[in-house]
KEROTOR-237675 format. One record per residue (C-alpha): residue number from 1; residue in one letter; y, x, z. Coordinates in Angstrom, 3 decimals. Layout:
timi->NUM, keba->a, py->Y, px->X, pz->Z
...
//
This chain:
timi->1, keba->m, py->-12.403, px->15.888, pz->16.012
timi->2, keba->r, py->-9.464, px->13.539, pz->15.246
timi->3, keba->t, py->-6.006, px->14.796, pz->15.373
timi->4, keba->s, py->-3.393, px->13.031, pz->17.594
timi->5, keba->i, py->-1.262, px->10.639, pz->15.435
timi->6, keba->r, py->2.417, px->11.284, pz->15.081
timi->7, keba->a, py->4.277, px->8.166, pz->15.731
timi->8, keba->v, py->7.807, px->8.676, pz->14.534
timi->9, keba->a, py->11.377, px->6.215, pz->14.432
timi->10, keba->v, py->-9.362, px->6.547, pz->-16.826
timi->11, keba->t, py->-10.810, px->3.044, pz->-16.469
timi->12, keba->a, py->-14.019, px->2.112, pz->-14.395
timi->13, keba->a, py->-15.280, px->-1.331, pz->-13.556
timi->14, keba->l, py->-17.289, px->-1.666, pz->-10.287
timi->15, keba->t, py->-20.122, px->-3.970, pz->-10.959
timi->16, keba->t, py->-22.728, px->-2.974, pz->-8.426
timi->17, keba->a, py->-22.993, px->-1.093, pz->-5.084
timi->18, keba->a, py->-24.674, px->1.667, pz->-7.058
timi->19, keba->a, py->-21.595, px->2.168, pz->-9.235
timi->20, keba->v, py->-19.331, px->2.447, pz->-6.229
timi->21, keba->l, py->-21.438, px->5.145, pz->-4.577
timi->22, keba->a, py->-22.057, px->7.044, pz->-7.821
timi->23, keba->a, py->-18.312, px->7.230, pz->-8.444
timi->24, keba->a, py->-17.635, px->9.084, pz->-5.127
timi->25, keba->p, py->-15.705, px->12.304, pz->-6.044
timi->26, keba->a, py->-16.962, px->15.799, pz->-5.790
timi->27, keba->n, py->-15.313, px->19.138, pz->-6.293
timi->28, keba->a, py->-14.673, px->19.845, pz->-9.885
timi->29, keba->d, py->-16.653, px->22.559, pz->-11.629
timi->30, keba->r, py->-13.471, px->24.351, pz->-12.934
timi->31, keba->p, py->-12.395, px->27.060, pz->-10.555
timi->32, keba->g, py->-9.247, px->26.371, pz->-8.525
timi->33, keba->a, py->-9.512, px->22.614, pz->-8.933
timi->34, keba->a, py->-10.694, px->19.899, pz->-6.739
timi->35, keba->e, py->-11.316, px->16.097, pz->-7.175
timi->36, keba->l, py->-9.625, px->13.782, pz->-4.776
timi->37, keba->r, py->-10.182, px->10.076, pz->-4.109
timi->38, keba->v, py->-6.998, px->8.255, pz->-3.078
timi->39, keba->a, py->-6.926, px->4.589, pz->-2.445
timi->40, keba->t, py->-4.692, px->1.807, pz->-1.212
timi->41, keba->y, py->-6.022, px->-1.328, pz->0.719
timi->42, keba->n, py->-4.000, px->-4.227, pz->1.972
timi->43, keba->l, py->-6.814, px->-5.065, pz->4.543
timi->44, keba->s, py->-4.909, px->-7.863, pz->6.288
timi->45, keba->l, py->-5.522, px->-6.451, pz->9.730
timi->46, keba->n, py->-2.358, px->-8.091, pz->10.973
timi->47, keba->r, py->-2.382, px->-10.397, pz->13.821
timi->48, keba->a, py->-0.410, px->-13.271, pz->15.092
timi->49, keba->a, py->0.642, px->-11.756, pz->18.334
timi->50, keba->e, py->1.675, px->-8.335, pz->19.569
timi->51, keba->g, py->-1.260, px->-6.594, pz->21.280
timi->52, keba->e, py->-3.829, px->-8.877, pz->19.637
timi->53, keba->l, py->-4.936, px->-6.146, pz->16.943
timi->54, keba->e, py->-5.376, px->-3.613, pz->19.693
timi->55, keba->d, py->-7.503, px->-6.016, pz->21.629
timi->56, keba->d, py->-9.626, px->-6.725, pz->18.588
timi->57, keba->l, py->-10.138, px->-3.085, pz->17.575
timi->58, keba->s, py->-11.146, px->-2.165, pz->21.291
timi->59, keba->t, py->-14.516, px->-3.821, pz->21.113
timi->60, keba->g, py->-16.125, px->-2.605, pz->17.880
timi->61, keba->a, py->-17.253, px->-6.216, pz->17.272
timi->62, keba->d, py->-14.515, px->-7.882, pz->15.324
timi->63, keba->p, py->-16.016, px->-9.305, pz->12.141
timi->64, keba->q, py->-13.120, px->-8.678, pz->9.911
timi->65, keba->a, py->-12.450, px->-5.144, pz->11.068
timi->66, keba->r, py->-16.156, px->-4.433, pz->10.539
timi->67, keba->a, py->-16.099, px->-5.778, pz->6.995
timi->68, keba->v, py->-12.868, px->-3.932, pz->6.014
timi->69, keba->a, py->-14.352, px->-0.758, pz->7.388
timi->70, keba->e, py->-17.522, px->-1.210, pz->5.359
timi->71, keba->v, py->-15.352, px->-1.543, pz->2.148
timi->72, keba->i, py->-13.802, px->1.838, pz->3.005
timi->73, keba->q, py->-17.211, px->3.370, pz->3.718
timi->74, keba->r, py->-18.675, px->2.022, pz->0.505
timi->75, keba->t, py->-15.783, px->3.486, pz->-1.672
timi->76, keba->r, py->-15.193, px->6.678, pz->0.602
timi->77, keba->p, py->-11.582, px->7.643, pz->-0.307
timi->78, keba->d, py->-10.474, px->11.045, pz->0.853
timi->79, keba->i, py->-6.936, px->9.498, pz->1.491
timi->80, keba->v, py->-6.441, px->5.790, pz->2.147
timi->81, keba->l, py->-3.371, px->3.804, pz->2.822
timi->82, keba->l, py->-3.753, px->0.729, pz->5.000
timi->83, keba->n, py->-1.184, px->-2.035, pz->4.340
timi->84, keba->e, py->-0.888, px->-5.047, pz->6.876
timi->85, keba->f, py->-2.036, px->-2.823, pz->9.674
timi->86, keba->d, py->0.043, px->-3.779, pz->12.694
timi->87, keba->y, py->1.915, px->-0.851, pz->14.108
timi->88, keba->v, py->1.048, px->0.076, pz->17.768
timi->89, keba->e, py->3.140, px->2.807, pz->19.407
timi->90, keba->g, py->1.322, px->6.083, pz->19.750
timi->91, keba->g, py->-1.110, px->5.327, pz->16.947
timi->92, keba->v, py->-3.443, px->3.564, pz->19.267
timi->93, keba->a, py->-4.637, px->0.855, pz->16.844
timi->94, keba->a, py->-5.408, px->3.491, pz->14.152
timi->95, keba->d, py->-7.282, px->5.543, pz->16.707
timi->96, keba->l, py->-9.496, px->2.490, pz->17.727
timi->97, keba->f, py->-10.182, px->1.666, pz->14.207
timi->98, keba->r, py->-11.239, px->5.086, pz->13.367
timi->99, keba->a, py->-13.382, px->5.457, pz->16.469
timi->100, keba->n, py->-14.924, px->2.055, pz->16.746
timi->101, keba->y, py->-15.267, px->0.893, pz->13.098
timi->102, keba->l, py->-15.018, px->3.732, pz->10.532
timi->103, keba->e, py->-17.066, px->6.305, pz->12.437
timi->104, keba->t, py->-19.836, px->3.725, pz->12.990
timi->105, keba->g, py->-21.935, px->2.670, pz->9.977
timi->106, keba->q, py->-21.232, px->-0.979, pz->9.021
timi->107, keba->g, py->-23.641, px->-3.126, pz->7.040
timi->108, keba->g, py->-25.969, px->-0.363, pz->6.179
timi->109, keba->a, py->-23.122, px->1.967, pz->4.873
timi->110, keba->d, py->-22.547, px->5.486, pz->6.208
timi->111, keba->p, py->-19.891, px->6.255, pz->8.871
timi->112, keba->i, py->-16.840, px->8.037, pz->7.541
timi->113, keba->e, py->-14.452, px->10.327, pz->9.442
timi->114, keba->y, py->-10.727, px->10.739, pz->8.964
timi->115, keba->p, py->-9.589, px->13.673, pz->11.133
timi->116, keba->y, py->-5.938, px->13.066, pz->10.289
timi->117, keba->a, py->-3.763, px->9.938, pz->10.456
timi->118, keba->y, py->-0.174, px->9.152, pz->10.224
timi->119, keba->v, py->1.701, px->5.966, pz->11.510
timi->120, keba->a, py->5.217, px->5.239, pz->12.184
timi->121, keba->p, py->7.441, px->2.132, pz->13.077
timi->122, keba->s, py->7.999, px->-0.586, pz->10.649
timi->123, keba->n, py->10.963, px->-2.749, pz->9.900
timi->124, keba->t, py->9.034, px->-5.866, pz->10.212
timi->125, keba->g, py->9.936, px->-8.031, pz->13.164
timi->126, keba->v, py->12.802, px->-5.769, pz->14.324
timi->127, keba->p, py->15.808, px->-8.171, pz->15.052
timi->128, keba->s, py->18.766, px->-7.661, pz->12.860
timi->129, keba->g, py->21.127, px->-9.627, pz->15.099
timi->130, keba->f, py->22.323, px->-11.627, pz->12.001
timi->131, keba->d, py->21.423, px->-14.766, pz->10.284
timi->132, keba->l, py->19.899, px->-13.126, pz->7.251
timi->133, keba->n, py->18.389, px->-16.358, pz->5.776
timi->134, keba->n, py->21.546, px->-18.421, pz->6.352
timi->135, keba->d, py->19.988, px->-21.240, pz->8.189
timi->136, keba->g, py->22.545, px->-21.398, pz->10.801
timi->137, keba->t, py->20.638, px->-19.775, pz->13.687
timi->138, keba->v, py->19.948, px->-16.086, pz->14.594
timi->139, keba->g, py->16.365, px->-15.178, pz->15.488
timi->140, keba->g, py->12.785, px->-15.373, pz->14.242
timi->141, keba->g, py->10.939, px->-13.624, pz->11.573
timi->142, keba->d, py->13.209, px->-14.289, pz->8.655
timi->143, keba->d, py->16.216, px->-12.852, pz->10.504
timi->144, keba->a, py->14.378, px->-9.489, pz->11.094
timi->145, keba->f, py->15.028, px->-6.365, pz->8.943
timi->146, keba->g, py->11.605, px->-7.106, pz->7.474
timi->147, keba->f, py->9.806, px->-10.456, pz->7.875
timi->148, keba->g, py->7.630, px->-10.395, pz->11.025
timi->149, keba->l, py->7.118, px->-12.260, pz->14.255
timi->150, keba->f, py->7.101, px->-9.030, pz->16.417
timi->151, keba->p, py->8.058, px->-5.517, pz->15.814
timi->152, keba->g, py->5.481, px->-3.659, pz->13.589
timi->153, keba->q, py->3.623, px->-6.690, pz->12.412
timi->154, keba->y, py->2.357, px->-5.971, pz->8.783
timi->155, keba->g, py->2.849, px->-2.206, pz->9.309
timi->156, keba->m, py->1.076, px->0.655, pz->7.597
timi->157, keba->a, py->-1.179, px->3.535, pz->8.327
timi->158, keba->v, py->-2.255, px->6.638, pz->6.307
timi->159, keba->l, py->-5.876, px->8.064, pz->6.867
timi->160, keba->s, py->-6.822, px->11.471, pz->5.503
timi->161, keba->r, py->-9.784, px->13.923, pz->5.414
timi->162, keba->y, py->-7.211, px->16.654, pz->4.516
timi->163, keba->p, py->-4.548, px->17.984, pz->6.795
timi->164, keba->i, py->-1.247, px->15.977, pz->7.034
timi->165, keba->l, py->1.804, px->18.170, pz->7.259
timi->166, keba->e, py->3.483, px->16.300, pz->9.937
timi->167, keba->e, py->6.513, px->18.408, pz->10.127
timi->168, keba->d, py->7.281, px->17.823, pz->6.657
timi->169, keba->v, py->6.791, px->14.001, pz->6.580
timi->170, keba->r, py->9.916, px->12.089, pz->5.582
timi->171, keba->t, py->10.563, px->8.433, pz->6.449
timi->172, keba->f, py->13.162, px->6.101, pz->5.030
timi->173, keba->q, py->13.077, px->3.226, pz->7.528
timi->174, keba->d, py->16.883, px->3.135, pz->8.041
timi->175, keba->f, py->17.960, px->3.638, pz->4.396
timi->176, keba->l, py->20.524, px->0.857, pz->3.685
timi->177, keba->w, py->20.046, px->-1.390, pz->0.637
timi->178, keba->k, py->23.719, px->-1.053, pz->-0.260
timi->179, keba->d, py->23.302, px->2.615, pz->-0.600
timi->180, keba->l, py->21.005, px->2.265, pz->-3.477
timi->181, keba->p, py->23.310, px->2.824, pz->-6.576
timi->182, keba->g, py->23.401, px->-0.262, pz->-8.924
timi->183, keba->s, py->21.188, px->-2.228, pz->-6.450
timi->184, keba->l, py->20.425, px->-5.864, pz->-6.923
timi->185, keba->l, py->21.645, px->-6.678, pz->-3.469
timi->186, keba->p, py->23.016, px->-10.291, pz->-3.492
timi->187, keba->t, py->26.501, px->-9.609, pz->-2.321
timi->188, keba->d, py->27.447, px->-13.326, pz->-2.403
timi->189, keba->f, py->24.540, px->-14.262, pz->-0.042
timi->190, keba->y, py->24.991, px->-11.562, pz->2.525
timi->191, keba->s, py->28.208, px->-11.093, pz->4.481
timi->192, keba->p, py->29.880, px->-7.654, pz->4.522
timi->193, keba->e, py->28.771, px->-7.164, pz->8.119
timi->194, keba->e, py->25.202, px->-7.998, pz->7.014
timi->195, keba->q, py->25.391, px->-5.551, pz->4.089
timi->196, keba->a, py->26.542, px->-2.843, pz->6.481
timi->197, keba->v, py->23.244, px->-2.937, pz->8.485
timi->198, keba->l, py->20.644, px->-4.443, pz->5.874
timi->199, keba->r, py->17.871, px->-1.905, pz->5.246
timi->200, keba->l, py->16.241, px->-1.509, pz->1.948
timi->201, keba->s, py->12.639, px->-1.168, pz->3.099
timi->202, keba->s, py->10.998, px->-4.295, pz->4.335
timi->203, keba->k, py->8.417, px->-2.160, pz->6.061
timi->204, keba->s, py->9.172, px->1.496, pz->5.465
timi->205, keba->h, py->9.053, px->4.127, pz->2.733
timi->206, keba->w, py->7.088, px->7.271, pz->3.704
timi->207, keba->d, py->6.487, px->10.633, pz->1.991
timi->208, keba->v, py->3.415, px->12.140, pz->3.702
timi->209, keba->p, py->2.552, px->15.561, pz->2.476
timi->210, keba->v, py->-1.213, px->16.287, pz->2.420
timi->211, keba->r, py->-2.635, px->19.840, pz->1.981
timi->212, keba->v, py->-5.521, px->19.982, pz->-0.361
timi->213, keba->g, py->-6.688, px->23.518, pz->-0.466
timi->214, keba->g, py->-3.798, px->25.601, pz->-1.837
timi->215, keba->r, py->-1.846, px->22.513, pz->-3.111
timi->216, keba->t, py->0.415, px->19.971, pz->-1.387
timi->217, keba->v, py->0.156, px->16.421, pz->-2.544
timi->218, keba->h, py->2.881, px->14.007, pz->-1.571
timi->219, keba->v, py->1.421, px->10.811, pz->-0.743
timi->220, keba->l, py->4.401, px->8.252, pz->-1.232
timi->221, keba->v, py->3.543, px->4.794, pz->0.577
timi->222, keba->s, py->5.290, px->1.513, pz->0.874
timi->223, keba->h, py->4.829, px->-2.193, pz->0.860
timi->224, keba->p, py->7.668, px->-4.136, pz->-0.814
timi->225, keba->t, py->8.367, px->-7.635, pz->0.258
timi->226, keba->p, py->6.727, px->-10.517, pz->-1.689
timi->227, keba->p, py->9.344, px->-11.658, pz->-4.478
timi->228, keba->t, py->9.122, px->-15.305, pz->-3.054
timi->229, keba->f, py->9.801, px->-17.304, pz->0.186
timi->230, keba->d, py->13.648, px->-17.476, pz->-0.614
timi->231, keba->g, py->16.103, px->-19.455, pz->-2.609
timi->232, keba->p, py->18.093, px->-19.506, pz->-5.895
timi->233, keba->e, py->19.805, px->-16.151, pz->-4.766
timi->234, keba->d, py->16.251, px->-14.511, pz->-5.118
timi->235, keba->r, py->16.985, px->-12.038, pz->-2.154
timi->236, keba->n, py->13.327, px->-11.291, pz->-1.856
timi->237, keba->g, py->12.665, px->-10.869, pz->-5.631
timi->238, keba->r, py->15.755, px->-8.521, pz->-5.802
timi->239, keba->r, py->14.683, px->-6.614, pz->-2.690
timi->240, keba->n, py->11.180, px->-6.163, pz->-4.149
timi->241, keba->h, py->12.696, px->-4.742, pz->-7.276
timi->242, keba->d, py->14.707, px->-2.296, pz->-5.569
timi->243, keba->e, py->12.068, px->-1.233, pz->-2.976
timi->244, keba->i, py->9.906, px->-0.236, pz->-6.021
timi->245, keba->r, py->12.891, px->1.304, pz->-7.635
timi->246, keba->f, py->13.431, px->3.655, pz->-4.564
timi->247, keba->w, py->10.190, px->5.647, pz->-5.510
timi->248, keba->a, py->11.087, px->5.734, pz->-9.267
timi->249, keba->e, py->14.406, px->7.463, pz->-8.166
timi->250, keba->y, py->12.925, px->9.537, pz->-5.482
timi->251, keba->v, py->10.544, px->11.303, pz->-7.934
timi->252, keba->g, py->13.103, px->12.162, pz->-10.473
timi->253, keba->p, py->13.949, px->13.500, pz->-12.834
timi->254, keba->g, py->17.363, px->13.379, pz->-11.159
timi->255, keba->r, py->18.011, px->14.907, pz->-7.721
timi->256, keba->a, py->19.125, px->11.677, pz->-6.292
timi->257, keba->t, py->21.490, px->13.247, pz->-3.722
timi->258, keba->w, py->22.354, px->9.741, pz->-2.475
timi->259, keba->i, py->19.033, px->9.475, pz->-0.890
timi->260, keba->y, py->18.833, px->10.164, pz->2.865
timi->261, keba->d, py->15.910, px->10.122, pz->5.103
timi->262, keba->d, py->15.693, px->9.071, pz->8.850
timi->263, keba->e, py->16.382, px->12.617, pz->9.964
timi->264, keba->g, py->19.584, px->12.883, pz->7.727
timi->265, keba->r, py->17.898, px->15.113, pz->5.039
timi->266, keba->r, py->19.354, px->14.445, pz->1.538
timi->267, keba->g, py->17.820, px->14.187, pz->-1.848
timi->268, keba->g, py->14.566, px->13.089, pz->-3.501
timi->269, keba->l, py->11.292, px->14.941, pz->-4.159
timi->270, keba->k, py->11.387, px->18.669, pz->-5.184
timi->271, keba->p, py->10.965, px->18.985, pz->-8.960
timi->272, keba->g, py->7.481, px->19.947, pz->-9.932
timi->273, keba->s, py->5.836, px->18.477, pz->-6.688
timi->274, keba->a, py->2.566, px->16.788, pz->-7.086
timi->275, keba->f, py->2.597, px->13.143, pz->-5.770
timi->276, keba->v, py->0.820, px->9.866, pz->-5.785
timi->277, keba->i, py->2.602, px->6.483, pz->-5.244
timi->278, keba->m, py->0.352, px->3.966, pz->-3.403
timi->279, keba->g, py->0.783, px->0.524, pz->-1.834
timi->280, keba->d, py->0.814, px->-3.158, pz->-2.234
timi->281, keba->q, py->3.816, px->-3.361, pz->-4.497
timi->282, keba->n, py->3.701, px->-7.236, pz->-4.631
timi->283, keba->s, py->4.575, px->-7.095, pz->-8.411
timi->284, keba->d, py->2.458, px->-7.830, pz->-11.476
timi->285, keba->p, py->3.602, px->-6.494, pz->-14.758
timi->286, keba->v, py->3.212, px->-9.700, pz->-16.599
timi->287, keba->d, py->2.635, px->-12.664, pz->-14.290
timi->288, keba->g, py->3.902, px->-13.855, pz->-10.974
timi->289, keba->d, py->7.487, px->-14.201, pz->-9.540
timi->290, keba->s, py->8.729, px->-10.588, pz->-9.456
timi->291, keba->v, py->11.882, px->-9.663, pz->-11.267
timi->292, keba->p, py->11.048, px->-8.872, pz->-14.834
timi->293, keba->g, py->10.477, px->-5.159, pz->-15.164
timi->294, keba->a, py->10.124, px->-4.506, pz->-11.470
timi->295, keba->i, py->6.772, px->-2.689, pz->-11.407
timi->296, keba->q, py->7.512, px->-1.229, pz->-14.998
timi->297, keba->q, py->9.976, px->1.145, pz->-13.221
timi->298, keba->l, py->6.913, px->2.929, pz->-12.031
timi->299, keba->l, py->4.314, px->2.220, pz->-14.759
timi->300, keba->d, py->6.686, px->3.402, pz->-17.527
timi->301, keba->h, py->8.148, px->6.401, pz->-15.524
timi->302, keba->p, py->7.840, px->9.694, pz->-17.338
timi->303, keba->r, py->6.272, px->11.495, pz->-14.344
timi->304, keba->v, py->3.846, px->8.838, pz->-13.547
timi->305, keba->v, py->0.344, px->8.038, pz->-14.950
timi->306, keba->d, py->-1.128, px->4.559, pz->-14.685
timi->307, keba->p, py->-5.026, px->4.939, pz->-14.490
timi->308, keba->l, py->-5.498, px->1.200, pz->-15.154
timi->309, keba->p, py->-8.171, px->0.586, pz->-12.503
timi->310, keba->t, py->-10.352, px->-2.415, pz->-13.251
timi->311, keba->s, py->-13.292, px->-4.412, pz->-11.941
timi->312, keba->a, py->-15.822, px->-6.862, pz->-13.163
timi->313, keba->g, py->-15.267, px->-9.182, pz->-10.364
timi->314, keba->a, py->-11.712, px->-10.084, pz->-11.127
timi->315, keba->p, py->-12.176, px->-11.496, pz->-14.590
timi->316, keba->e, py->-15.106, px->-13.586, pz->-13.350
timi->317, keba->a, py->-13.035, px->-14.948, pz->-10.506
timi->318, keba->a, py->-10.258, px->-15.778, pz->-12.871
timi->319, keba->v, py->-12.589, px->-17.885, pz->-14.940
timi->320, keba->l, py->-14.412, px->-19.576, pz->-11.950
timi->321, keba->q, py->-11.208, px->-20.398, pz->-10.233
timi->322, keba->g, py->-9.120, px->-21.490, pz->-13.083
timi->323, keba->g, py->-5.858, px->-23.239, pz->-12.121
timi->324, keba->a, py->-2.922, px->-20.768, pz->-12.576
timi->325, keba->n, py->-5.205, px->-18.031, pz->-13.785
timi->326, keba->a, py->-5.836, px->-19.946, pz->-16.984
timi->327, keba->t, py->-2.038, px->-19.721, pz->-17.779
timi->328, keba->h, py->-1.639, px->-16.054, pz->-17.172
timi->329, keba->g, py->-0.760, px->-13.677, pz->-19.881
timi->330, keba->g, py->-2.027, px->-10.452, pz->-18.182
timi->331, keba->d, py->-5.599, px->-9.088, pz->-18.544
timi->332, keba->p, py->-7.468, px->-10.296, pz->-15.383
timi->333, keba->r, py->-9.633, px->-7.074, pz->-15.451
timi->334, keba->y, py->-6.680, px->-5.530, pz->-13.712
timi->335, keba->d, py->-6.075, px->-8.000, pz->-10.944
timi->336, keba->t, py->-6.262, px->-6.686, pz->-7.428
timi->337, keba->a, py->-5.508, px->-9.732, pz->-5.303
timi->338, keba->d, py->-7.088, px->-13.252, pz->-5.036
timi->339, keba->f, py->-4.086, px->-15.480, pz->-4.438
timi->340, keba->a, py->-3.825, px->-19.287, pz->-4.494
timi->341, keba->d, py->-5.228, px->-20.862, pz->-7.751
timi->342, keba->t, py->-2.173, px->-23.293, pz->-7.816
timi->343, keba->a, py->0.412, px->-20.545, pz->-7.763
timi->344, keba->p, py->0.753, px->-17.649, pz->-8.356
timi->345, keba->g, py->-2.886, px->-17.175, pz->-9.271
timi->346, keba->n, py->-4.625, px->-13.765, pz->-9.059
timi->347, keba->l, py->-2.460, px->-10.778, pz->-9.726
timi->348, keba->r, py->-2.180, px->-7.008, pz->-10.050
timi->349, keba->a, py->-0.368, px->-6.229, pz->-6.964
timi->350, keba->d, py->-1.874, px->-3.032, pz->-5.540
timi->351, keba->y, py->-1.362, px->0.348, pz->-7.264
timi->352, keba->v, py->-2.447, px->4.137, pz->-7.039
timi->353, keba->l, py->-0.090, px->5.973, pz->-9.406
timi->354, keba->p, py->-0.552, px->9.745, pz->-9.552
timi->355, keba->s, py->2.003, px->12.215, pz->-11.026
timi->356, keba->r, py->1.114, px->13.924, pz->-14.247
timi->357, keba->q, py->0.096, px->17.137, pz->-12.539
timi->358, keba->l, py->-2.966, px->15.124, pz->-10.967
timi->359, keba->r, py->-5.161, px->14.262, pz->-13.902
timi->360, keba->p, py->-6.984, px->10.900, pz->-13.349
timi->361, keba->v, py->-10.678, px->11.265, pz->-13.931
timi->362, keba->d, py->-11.936, px->7.812, pz->-12.622
timi->363, keba->a, py->-10.514, px->4.637, pz->-11.095
timi->364, keba->g, py->-11.621, px->1.265, pz->-9.974
timi->365, keba->v, py->-11.053, px->-1.881, pz->-8.010
timi->366, keba->f, py->-13.510, px->-2.922, pz->-5.274
timi->367, keba->w, py->-14.196, px->-6.449, pz->-6.558
timi->368, keba->p, py->-17.994, px->-7.100, pz->-7.132
timi->369, keba->v, py->-19.265, px->-9.915, pz->-9.229
timi->370, keba->r, py->-20.700, px->-12.752, pz->-7.277
timi->371, keba->s, py->-24.309, px->-11.642, pz->-7.973
timi->372, keba->d, py->-23.729, px->-8.251, pz->-6.485
timi->373, keba->p, py->-24.876, px->-8.067, pz->-2.759
timi->374, keba->l, py->-21.531, px->-6.405, pz->-1.865
timi->375, keba->s, py->-19.565, px->-9.512, pz->-2.978
timi->376, keba->r, py->-20.125, px->-10.635, pz->0.604
timi->377, keba->l, py->-17.175, px->-8.263, pz->1.514
timi->378, keba->t, py->-14.764, px->-9.879, pz->-0.840
timi->379, keba->g, py->-15.953, px->-13.483, pz->-0.997
timi->380, keba->e, py->-13.676, px->-16.433, pz->-1.483
timi->381, keba->f, py->-11.189, px->-18.147, pz->0.687
timi->382, keba->p, py->-11.338, px->-17.937, pz->3.733
timi->383, keba->f, py->-12.003, px->-14.333, pz->2.921
timi->384, keba->p, py->-14.257, px->-12.124, pz->5.252
timi->385, keba->t, py->-11.871, px->-9.187, pz->4.570
timi->386, keba->s, py->-8.628, px->-9.665, pz->2.799
timi->387, keba->d, py->-7.151, px->-11.447, pz->-0.276
timi->388, keba->h, py->-6.497, px->-7.951, pz->-1.569
timi->389, keba->r, py->-8.915, px->-5.606, pz->-2.998
timi->390, keba->l, py->-9.183, px->-1.883, pz->-2.385
timi->391, keba->v, py->-7.989, px->0.239, pz->-5.369
timi->392, keba->w, py->-9.006, px->3.772, pz->-5.838
timi->393, keba->v, py->-8.375, px->6.549, pz->-8.258
timi->394, keba->d, py->-9.970, px->10.047, pz->-8.409
timi->395, keba->v, py->-7.710, px->12.783, pz->-9.566
timi->396, keba->r, py->-8.063, px->16.554, pz->-10.214
timi->397, keba->v, py->-5.971, px->18.731, pz->-8.122
timi->398, keba->p, py->-4.968, px->22.083, pz->-9.605
timi->399, keba->g, py->-5.182, px->24.548, pz->-6.964
timi->400, keba->g, py->-6.824, px->22.260, pz->-4.614
timi->401, keba->r, py->-9.540, px->24.622, pz->-3.708
//
């Protein structure tokens, strides 16, 4: 049975289908510990008009939804973050996706059930009432609190096979950018009136506690804005940097008493808490357009482990596609997104970063080589699923049994 949804304001290369299935986690042999597979997937289940996603998920026959469901069924994460999944009030879209797609075998894969889910509103498409892009008019996606053509476009959802502690969830949708100490907010671009209402998160930041046996794991999810589509003020690049920085501050080691959530509770994550930071961070450590050092705020954090997930398909794609990929300084094994070959090329954009209490034991990116039959699920533009790839990490959870 699925629960109702609360709607509130290490390196492994996957080369074959067998490699994916063989890597599925199982309980660890050590007493008191369990292995947990956590994943992030920007599956591009966003639609151009409000209500369209709900319609597509109602039939069980949408080709893209079937393909992204199969990717999840092939990798079988215990907890998965869905980025670019339009928000529908009451969690209706997440319910339909579970019932009509994930719980029905796709392409020969076994069904998978997620009894627990969490969704909440997104800043995308929510009108700000201000001319945030300074084009002389008020209205449209670029003047919303987060870019979107309607409220909730490009939203998020968390699905879990373990209980979500809904009463302890914290959301930070309304946290103001100006309230981040030392922020990169371009004060010469935004008026004082705009700064007084401009939210930090382009979608939202959620702390979703999940109970794994006797241990609580805080699933920290977000989807920072792409660091482009702006001007010389670099407002999106700066916002991307600071959206990433929010989690770096939230997990400590300081108490960050300046942080407030949407219920007015103050402070960051309790010291000693186990967590995993997940999401499409829209920032590559070497290439692309993000502010230098943006993602390093997490990768170099003393409480965070980078399992460095890889695939065999990404370096193959970089060679075959060429273009901007040929000029990149980063290792293409770590790429998670198949972007335009002119610019910016393929990048590492999607991350699963556990805390040091959660020891990684395996990791990978679902990006099969072209000769693998499962490459039909990733393909080339126009993609059958998404321009992003699912990223998974297996961690050992002390006290998780």
